[in-house]
C-alpha positions in Angstrom: 35.9 -2.3 2.2 32.7 -2.7 0.3 32.5 -3.5 -3.4 29.9 -1.8 -5.5 28.6 -4.6 -7.7 27.2 -3.9 -11.2 24.6 -6.3 -12.7 26.3 -9.6 -13.5 29.4 -9.1 -11.3 30.5 -11.8 -9.0 32.6 -11.9 -5.8 34.0 -14.6 -3.7 32.7 -14.9 -0.1 36.2 -15.4 1.3 37.4 -13.2 4.2 40.1 -10.7 3.4 42.5 -12.4 5.8 41.7 -15.8 4.4 39.1 -18.3 5.4 35.4 -18.6 4.5 32.6 -16.3 5.7 30.4 -18.2 8.1 27.3 -16.0 8.6 26.1 -13.3 6.1 23.2 -10.9 6.0 21.5 -9.8 2.8 20.0 -6.4 3.6 17.4 -4.6 1.5 16.6 -0.9 1.7 14.3 1.4 -0.2 12.1 4.4 0.2 9.1 5.7 -1.7 9.9 8.2 -4.4 8.4 11.7 -3.8 5.3 12.4 -5.7 5.1 15.3 -8.1 2.5 17.9 -8.5 0.2 20.1 -6.3 -1.3 17.3 -4.2 2.0 15.4 -3.6 2.3 16.4 0.0 -1.2 15.4 0.9 -1.0 12.0 -0.6 2.0 10.3 1.0 2.2 6.7 0.3 3.8 3.6 1.7 5.5 1.0 -0.4 5.5 -2.6 0.9 8.5 -4.4 -0.6 9.1 -8.0 0.5 12.5 -9.7 0.6 12.6 -13.4 -0.1 15.3 -16.1 -0.1 14.7 -19.1 -2.3 16.9 -22.2 -1.6 17.6 -24.3 -4.6 19.1 -27.8 -5.2 20.0 -27.6 -8.8 16.9 -26.3 -10.6 14.5 -27.4 -7.9 13.3 -25.0 -5.2 13.5 -26.8 -1.8 12.6 -24.1 0.7 11.7 -20.4 0.9 12.2 -17.8 3.6 9.9 -14.7 3.5 7.6 -12.7 5.8 5.2 -15.7 6.3 7.9 -18.3 6.8 10.7 -16.5 8.7 13.1 -19.5 9.2 14.1 -22.2 6.7 13.1 -25.7 7.6 16.7 -26.6 8.4 17.3 -23.3 10.4 20.1 -22.0 8.2 18.3 -19.0 6.8 16.3 -16.5 8.8 14.2 -13.4 7.8 14.3 -10.7 10.5 10.8 -9.5 9.8 8.5 -7.7 7.5 8.7 -3.9 6.9 5.6 -2.6 5.3 6.7 0.9 4.6 10.4 1.1 3.8 12.1 4.3 4.4 15.7 3.5 5.1 16.9 3.7 1.5 19.9 5.7 2.7 22.1 2.9 3.9 20.2 1.1 6.7 18.3 -2.1 6.0 14.5 -2.2 5.9 14.4 -6.0 5.6 17.2 -8.5 6.2 17.8 -12.2 5.6 20.6 -13.9 7.6 22.3 -17.0 6.2 24.5 -19.3 8.3 26.5 -20.7 5.4 28.0 -23.5 7.5 24.4 -24.8 8.3 23.1 -24.7 4.7 22.4 -28.3 3.8 24.9 -29.7 1.3 22.3 -30.4 -1.3 21.4 -26.6 -1.4 23.7 -25.2 -4.0 22.3 -21.7 -4.4 20.1 -19.1 -2.6 18.4 -16.5 -4.7 17.3 -13.2 -3.2 14.3 -11.5 -4.6 12.2 -8.4 -3.8 8.6 -7.8 -4.8 6.0 -5.1 -4.3 3.3 -6.9 -2.4 1.0 -3.8 -2.8 1.6 -3.9 -6.6 3.3 -0.5 -7.0 6.0 -0.4 -9.6 9.7 0.4 -9.1 8.9 3.8 -10.7 7.5 4.6 -7.3 10.7 3.5 -5.4 14.0 5.3 -4.9 17.3 4.5 -3.3 16.7 0.7 -3.5 19.6 -1.5 -2.8 20.7 -4.9 -1.6 23.9 -5.4 0.4 25.9 -8.3 1.7 27.2 -8.0 5.2 29.6 -10.2 7.2 27.3 -10.8 10.2 30.2 -11.7 12.5 31.6 -8.2 12.4 29.0 -6.0 10.7 31.3 -5.2 7.8 29.6 -4.5 4.5 31.2 -6.6 1.8 29.2 -5.7 -1.3 26.3 -3.5 -2.4 24.1 -3.6 -5.5 22.1 -0.5 -6.1 19.0 -0.6 -8.3 18.9 2.1 -10.9 16.4 3.3 -13.3 13.1 2.5 -11.6 10.9 0.8 -14.1 7.3 -0.4 -14.6 8.1 -3.8 -13.0 6.8 -4.9 -9.6 9.7 -7.2 -8.7 13.5 -7.7 -8.9 15.7 -10.7 -8.8 18.4 -9.1 -6.8 21.3 -11.5 -6.2 22.3 -15.0 -5.4 24.9 -16.8 -3.3 26.0 -20.1 -4.7 28.5 -22.9 -4.1 31.5 -23.2 -6.4 34.6 -25.4 -6.4 36.4 -22.7 -4.4 33.5 -22.0 -1.9 30.6 -19.7 -1.7 30.3 -16.9 -4.2 27.8 -14.0 -4.7 26.5 -12.8 -8.0 24.5 -9.5 -8.5 21.6 -10.2 -10.8 19.4 -7.1 -10.8 16.9 -8.4 -13.2 13.4 -6.9 -13.4 10.4 -9.2 -13.1 6.6 -9.1 -12.5 4.9 -10.4 -9.5 3.4 -9.5 -6.1 4.6 -12.7 -4.4 7.7 -15.0 -4.7 5.5 -17.6 -6.3 4.8 -15.2 -9.2 8.6 -14.9 -9.7 9.4 -18.6 -10.0 9.3 -18.7 -13.9 11.6 -15.6 -14.1 14.2 -17.3 -11.9 15.0 -20.1 -14.3 17.5 -18.2 -16.4 19.5 -17.3 -13.3 19.9 -20.7 -11.8 
C-alpha cells in the first residue's frame, strides 16, 4: 500500500513484513500543462525535466547521477535515461533513478533527488508532476509525493533518502528552487541536508 507524502513527511524504508529494503527506485513523472487560448493547439510544447540524485557525505556532495553521468562512481545509483518530453504524468515514470541501498558506500549518509527544467520553463507549464518511491524487487509503490501549485520556479528539491540509527528513511521535501542544472541547485540544497 502506497503512502501519499505531504511536504516534510518522513517514512522508514523497512519492508512491511520486516527487514530492510534493498533496491529502491525513485520515479519522476510529469506532463506539459495545456496551453490556453486560440493558438493553443497549434503550439504544442515539450518540457524537458531532468531528475538528479546527489550523494552526500555530511554536507559534502561526493557524487551525482543525472542524464550525463548515468551511474555513480561506486555503481550503487543508476539513472535509467533522459526523457526530453515527459508525458506520463498519470502514474508512469518519465525518468527513474535506481538505488541499491546495500551498495551505497558507508560514508554516504543521504541521497537528495532533484528535478530541474533544463529548457528553462517554469513549473506553471507542468502538470501532474510527482515523485514516487518503489520497492524495485517487487514493483510495489511505497510512497508518492505529488507536486501541487505549479509556480514560477524552474526546479524542485523533491525528496531525500538518508541513513538514521534505525536504517534508511525517506523525507518528502517539495521545495521550489531556481536552476536549469543540478549545479545551479547546490546552494538551495544546504537547508535540507
